N, C-alpha and C positions, 0 to 999 in steps of 0.2 A: 159475672165477675170472673176475674182471672184466678186460676188455681194457685195454690201455694207454690207448686213446683215452678210454674212460669213466673211468679212474682219474684222468687229467689234467683232466677236466672238473669234477671235484669233489674233495673232500678224501678221500683214500684211507682215512683213519682215521675217517671218519664211522661211528658205531657200527653203523647198520643195514647199510651196505655191508660193513663188516668181518665181521659175523656171517654175512651171506649168502655171503661168500667163504671161510668156514671159519676165520676169524681171530678172535682174542680182542679184544673191543671195550674201549674205555676205560670204558664204562658200558653197562648193558643198554638197548638201544634200545627206545623205545616210541612207537607212534602208534595212532590209533583209526580203524577203519572208520567212515565217515560223520562224521568229525571236521569236515569242511568242510560246514557247512550248518545244519540246522534247529534244533539245540540252542543256537545262538549268536544273541543279540539283534541283533548287528551284521549278521548274515546276513539275518535276517528283515526288518530295516529296508531293506537294500540290495535285496532281492528283492521288496519290496512292489509289487504290480501288474505284475510281470514274469513271464510264463509260464515254466515250467521249461525247455522246449526253446529258447526265445528266449535265456534266460540261458546255456545250454550252448554257444551259438554266438556269444556276445558275448565277444571276447578280453579286454577290460578287466574285465568282470564275472567271468569265469572266473579271471583272475589274482587279483583282490581276494578272492574267496571262498576260493580255494585257500590264500592267505596268512594269512587270519584266524586259523585255529587254531594256526598256527606262532607268530604273534605272541603269542597269548593263553596258550597252554599250554606252549611250549618243547618241543614234540614233536620227535622225531628224524627225521621225514620229513613232507613234504607229499604229499598225494595229489590228483591232478588232479580238479578239480570237473567232473563230467560225469554221464552216465547211461548205463546199459548199452544203451539203445535208440538212442543217438546214431548208431552206424554203420548201423543200419537206416534211420534218417531220411536219412542221407547217401546211402544207396543208392537213395533214392526210394520206400521202402516207407511206406505210410500208417500212421503211429503217432503217437499223442498221449499226453501224460502228464496224466491227469485228477486234480486235487487230491482227496485222500481215497481214491482208487482205485488209481492207478498207471498203467502203460502200457496203453493200449487200442488195439487194432489195428482199422483201419477195415474191412478185409476179411480175416477169418481164412483161413489157408492150410491146406487139408485134402485136396487132391487133387494128382495128378501134374501135371495141366495148370496148376494154380496155382503149383506149385513151378517148373515150366519157365518160367512167365511172370514170376517174381520178377526185378526188376532187380538187377544186381550191379556196375554201373559207378558209382563214387562221384564221378568227375570231379574237380573241384577243391573239392568240398564239405567236405573236411577242412581247408581252408586256415585257417579261424578257429581250429581246434584247434592247428594249428602256430603261429600267431601268439600264441595264449595261452601255450603252453609256453615260447616264447622270452621273453615278458614275465615269466613266473614265474621262469625260471632267472636272469634278470638281477637279480631281487629277492632270491632265496633265499640267495645266497652258498653256504656249504658244506653247507647242509641238502639232502639228496637229495630228488628229486621222483619219486614213483611214478606211473606210468601204469596204466591198467587197461582191461579189456574184459569183456563178458559171454561166457561159454562157449557153444559152439554149442547144447548141449542146452537151456540156460536160455532162449536167444533163440528156439529152436524152440518151446518151451512157450508163450511169449507169443504167437507167431504162430499157433499151432494153436488155443489156447484162446480167443484174442481179448483176453486180459488176464490178470491174476493168477488163479491157480486153487488151490483147496485140495487137490484130489485128482488133478489132471492126467489126468483120465479120457480126454479126447479125444486128448491127446498119447500116452498109453500104448496107446490103441486103434490109432492110426496106426502106432506103432513096431512093434507086434506083427502087425498085419494086412496091412501093405503095406511090407515092409522095403526094397524097392527105392526107393519114394518117400521113405521116411524117410532113407535114406542119401543120396539126391540132395539133399534139403533140408539136411541137416547139412553135406554137402560144400560147398554154396553158402554157408552161414552161416560155416563155418570160413574160407573165403576172405575174406569181408568182415571177419571178426574179425582175421585175420592182417594185413590191410592197415591196419586201424585201429591196431593195436599198432605195426606197423612205422613208420607215420607219426609216432607219439608218440616212438619211439626215435630216429628221424632228427632230430626237433625238439629232443631233449635230455633225455627222462626217463632216470633212472638205475636204475630197477627197474620191473617190471611185475607186475600181479596179474590173474590170470584168475579171475573170479567164476563159479562154477557154482552159483548160489543154490539151485536146485531139485533138484540131483542126489541129495540125500538121500531123495527119493521113490522111488528105484530100488533094486532088489536088486543085489548085486554081479554076478551073472550077466548081468543085462540091461545094467548099466553097462559091463561089459567088452566085450560083443558089440556094443552099439548106440550107445555114447557115447564110450568110451575112444579108439577110433581117430581120432575127429574132434578131440577135445581134444589128442591127441598130435600131430596134424597142425599145430595152432596152435603149441603149445609147442615142438615139434621144429624148426619153421622158425625159431625164435628162438635155437636152441642156440649159434649163433656170433655173436649180436648183442652180446655183451659186457655184458649186464645180467642180474641175478638174476631168476628167474621164480618168483613165488609163486602157488600154486594153492589156492583156498579154496572150500568149499561148506558149506552148512548141513545138519546132520543126517547127516553123511557118515562117522561113526565106523567103520562097517563097510566103507567104500570107500577108506580112506586109503592102503593099499598100492597099489591100482590107480590112484588119483589121482597118487601119486608116480611111478608108471611112465609116466604121460603126459608127464613131462619136467620136473617141478617141482624147483627148487633148494631151495625153502622150502615146507613144507606147512602150510597154515592149519588150525587145529583149533578147532571150536566148543566151547561150554562144557560139552557133555555128556560129554566124555571127558577125564580127567586127562592132563596133558602127559607124565607119566612112563609112563603106560600107552600113550599114542600112540607114544612113542619106542620102547617095547618091541615093539609090533606092527610098526613100520616098520623095525626093525633085526633082525627075525627072519630066520632062515636065512642069516645072514652078510651081510645088506645093511648098507651104511654107516649109521652113526648119523645120523639126520636133523636138519636145521635146522628148527625148528618156530616157528610164529607163533600167539599166542593167550594166554589164552582165558578172560578174566574175563566172567562172565555180565553182559550190559548192565543187567539188572534190578537187580543187586546195588548199582549206583551210586545207587539210590534209598534205600538203607538208611542208618542212622547210620554215620558215618565209621569208627568202631571196627570195624564189620563189614567195611566196604570194605578197611580196613587189613589185617585178618586174611586176607581172601581174596587180596589182592594178594601178600602175603608167601607164602601157600601156593603160589600159581601160580608165583611167581618161584622158589621152592625146587624145585617139580616140574619146572620148565623146565631145571634143571641136569642132568637125566637125558638131555637131547637133545644133539646135536652143536653146537647153538647155539640161542639163544632170542631172538625178537623179541616183546616184550610187546605185547599187543593185547587187544581184546575178543573174545568168542566170536561176535559178529556186530556190527551197527552201533550207534552211539550212538542211544539212544531220544530222541524229540523233547523230552520233558519233563525230560531230564537237566540238573542244575545244572552249568553250565560250571565253576564253582569246584571242584567235586568232581573233574572231569577234570584240572584243573591240579594239584590235590593228589596225584592218582594218579601223574602224571608225576614230580612231585617225590619221591614215595616210591620209585618204581622206580629213579630215578636215584641215590637214597641207598643202595641195596642193592648189595652186592658182586656184580659181574658173574660 
């Protein structure tokens, strides 16, 4: 349940907060991963000539980009405009975001000595994030603001591979061949991630999402042994923070029960698994019926709207099998998505009986 402090900061009846707290909402809440950004012409105009990381540390720009989809789409939550490598940058680790590639690490981390040498003191480098959140909250009114961070495994994968990877071969080699170094690295990254989320909560976000973007590359056995303890250390530290914790990964259908065990209040489901089946798996053996988030395939938004309409209605119906449902995509908005389609999806979801 949300604490009294966070209930008084926003409208307790805000649909997303109601669902996350196990209450019946006035309407099914809907927001979209990557709603703040590249699909919006106003975002592209604002960001023209501004490097991504520069934008992420500019409070006024972060505020404007975060608010743009709320104004345009009437979504039920804003999500902080940022990037999962921001806490690494704040800790002094050499990372850049290369257009068309993604995060690129100047010196990949693959040895115990390199792990030991990683900086972990962020000093006051999160202050622009704090300023941005305060600006956003002043503008949002009763619409909740979601903060987020990358999970330790996904951050580790970027550091070890040196950038995005299809097979995560160096990451898996390290995690199996030198478990002591692996756990030391994830322990350090979990600490940086916790700090980043705690800063966001202190500044006023009303929910948080932990993105483990690449966890779907793992078997359940490897996830439980080598990743779950570190994600649990992040989410567990937030148990008394008074904000709902959303946990999401791509390709994680076989990992959902373990991901919930890490401490999630809401489990994000990608498009590969129907929500009613996800609810069945997560409520097996007497576990409480879960609150789920998801899970329209982002590519479907490119189809004729009658196709989109049918898919939205199917997913909304399947979501009723869960203990609560926050409508979202099964991953982020694709760059070429027509913003008007997103607006129509929000209107459709809001028109359906919660």
